[in-house]
N, C-alpha and C positions, 0 to 999 in steps of 0.2 A: 075292212080294212086299217092298215096300221101308217100314218105318217113316216116317209122316210127322211122327206128334206124339203123345202124350197128351193125353186131355181129360179130367177126374173121375175118372183111371184107367183110361178104354175104349181101348183104341189106334186111333191109323186110318193105311192101309197105303195105298199106291197100287201098282196091281195092275200085272206087266209085260204085254207084249204079246200075248203066250204066256195068260196069265191070263185076260185081258180078252176072247179069241177065245173061251177055252174056256169061261166063268164067266159070259161077257156082262153085268160091272160093272168099273166103273174104280177103285171104293175100298169096300177092307173095312175093319169095324170088329170089331172084336173084344172083345170083355167083357174086366173085369179079371181074372176066373179065366183067358182065355183067354191073353189078354197076356204072363204070365210062360211061358207055353210057344210062342207064337210063333212059334219056329225048327221046329216041328213043325207048325203050323196051313198052312191053306191058304185061298183065299178061299172054300172049300166051307162052313169053320167062322165066316163073316162073320156075327154077330147081324143086318145090316139090309145093302142092298144100294144102294150107289148111286154117280154118278157126278162127282159136286160135293163136295169137302173142307167148303165151308162148308156143303151141308144135312149132311153126316155131324156136323161139330159141332153144328149143331143141334137134332140128333134125339136127340145123346146130354143134351146139356144139359136140354131139355125132354122126354125121355122116357126117356131111360137111366138110369133109375135102380137 
């Protein structure tokens, strides 16, 4: 996973090819608590599963409270 950005404390990460193949989605969203330990996280820790950064941002802004 490679960090793309933080929105309201939540982390948005791009999954690599192997992770996409294994988990089935391209964007991992980590809660503010998990962002601190993102180096230990994988897509399995994702709060929501997305394939689009804009969709992840929208979800965080409207539902990730």
